[in-house]
C-alpha positions as CSV (number, residue, x, y, z in Angstrom):
1,M,10.4,-23.0,-4.3
2,S,10.0,-21.8,-8.1
3,L,6.1,-22.1,-7.5
4,S,6.2,-19.5,-4.5
5,V,8.1,-16.7,-6.5
6,P,5.3,-15.8,-8.8
7,L,3.2,-16.6,-5.9
8,C,5.2,-13.9,-3.5
9,W,4.9,-11.1,-6.5
10,L,1.1,-11.4,-6.8
11,I,0.6,-10.9,-3.3
12,A,3.0,-7.8,-3.4
13,L,1.1,-6.7,-6.3
14,Q,-2.3,-6.9,-4.6
15,L,-0.8,-5.0,-1.4
16,V,0.5,-2.1,-3.4
17,L,-2.9,-2.1,-5.3
18,I,-5.0,-2.1,-2.1
19,I,-3.0,0.7,-1.0
20,L,-3.4,3.0,-4.0
21,R,-6.7,2.1,-4.4
22,T,-7.5,3.4,-0.5
23,L,-5.2,6.7,-1.4
24,R,-7.3,7.0,-4.5
25,R,-10.6,7.0,-2.8
26,A,-9.4,9.4,-0.3
27,H,-8.3,11.9,-3.5
28,C,-4.7,11.8,-2.7
29,V,-4.3,9.8,-5.9
30,A,-5.1,11.3,-9.0
31,P,-5.3,8.9,-12.0
32,L,-1.9,9.6,-13.2
33,S,-0.3,11.8,-10.9
34,F,0.8,12.6,-7.4
35,H,-0.5,15.9,-5.5
36,P,2.2,16.8,-3.3
37,E,0.8,20.0,-2.4
38,S,-2.4,18.4,-1.2
39,R,-2.6,17.3,2.7
40,C,-5.5,14.8,2.0
41,L,-3.8,11.7,3.4
42,E,-3.8,13.4,6.8
43,D,-7.5,14.5,6.2
44,W,-8.5,10.8,5.0
45,W,-6.3,9.6,8.0
46,S,-8.4,11.7,10.6
47,H,-11.7,11.8,9.3
48,R,-12.5,8.0,8.1
49,P,-11.0,5.5,11.0
50,A,-13.5,2.7,9.7
51,E,-12.4,2.5,6.2
52,K,-8.5,3.0,7.2
53,A,-8.6,0.3,10.2
54,A,-10.1,-2.0,7.1
55,C,-7.4,-1.1,4.5
56,W,-4.6,-1.5,7.1
57,V,-5.7,-4.9,8.4
58,H,-6.4,-6.3,5.0
59,A,-2.6,-4.7,4.1
60,Y,-1.1,-6.6,7.3
61,F,-2.3,-9.7,6.5
62,F,-0.7,-9.3,2.9
63,L,2.5,-8.4,4.4
64,L,2.6,-11.6,6.6
65,A,1.6,-13.6,3.6
66,F,4.7,-12.1,1.6
67,L,7.2,-12.2,4.0
68,F,6.1,-15.8,4.6
69,L,6.6,-17.0,1.1
70,H,9.6,-14.6,-0.1
71,S,11.4,-12.2,3.1
72,F,14.4,-11.5,0.7
73,S,12.0,-9.4,-1.3
74,F,10.2,-7.9,1.5
75,H,12.5,-4.9,1.6
76,F,12.0,-3.8,-1.4
77,L,8.2,-4.2,-1.1
78,L,8.4,-1.9,1.6
79,F,10.7,0.6,0.1
80,I,8.1,1.3,-2.7
81,I,5.1,1.3,-0.1
82,F,6.7,3.9,2.0
83,K,7.7,6.1,-1.0
84,S,4.5,6.0,-2.5
85,V,2.9,7.2,0.8
86,Y,5.8,9.7,1.5
87,S,4.9,10.9,-1.9
88,C,1.6,11.5,-1.2
89,S,1.3,12.9,2.1
90,I,4.1,15.7,1.5
């Protein structure tokens, strides 16, 4: 069990990095700050379907692995992800 906890956090970090990298590619996340006034996430969502699908499929498998290894921290990870996406898309 003690081996699965660090592995679980590595998977969580990878998932967050995938989402942030994808948002940065969409010019939604600047290197050090969010741009709440921009609508770039919505533009990216409608104009780049292949990149969107690849990102979310990748993220989905990391989420499944994370849930399988450590279900207690899963809710905390979802909170971080939704908070970062919501901050960008306002």
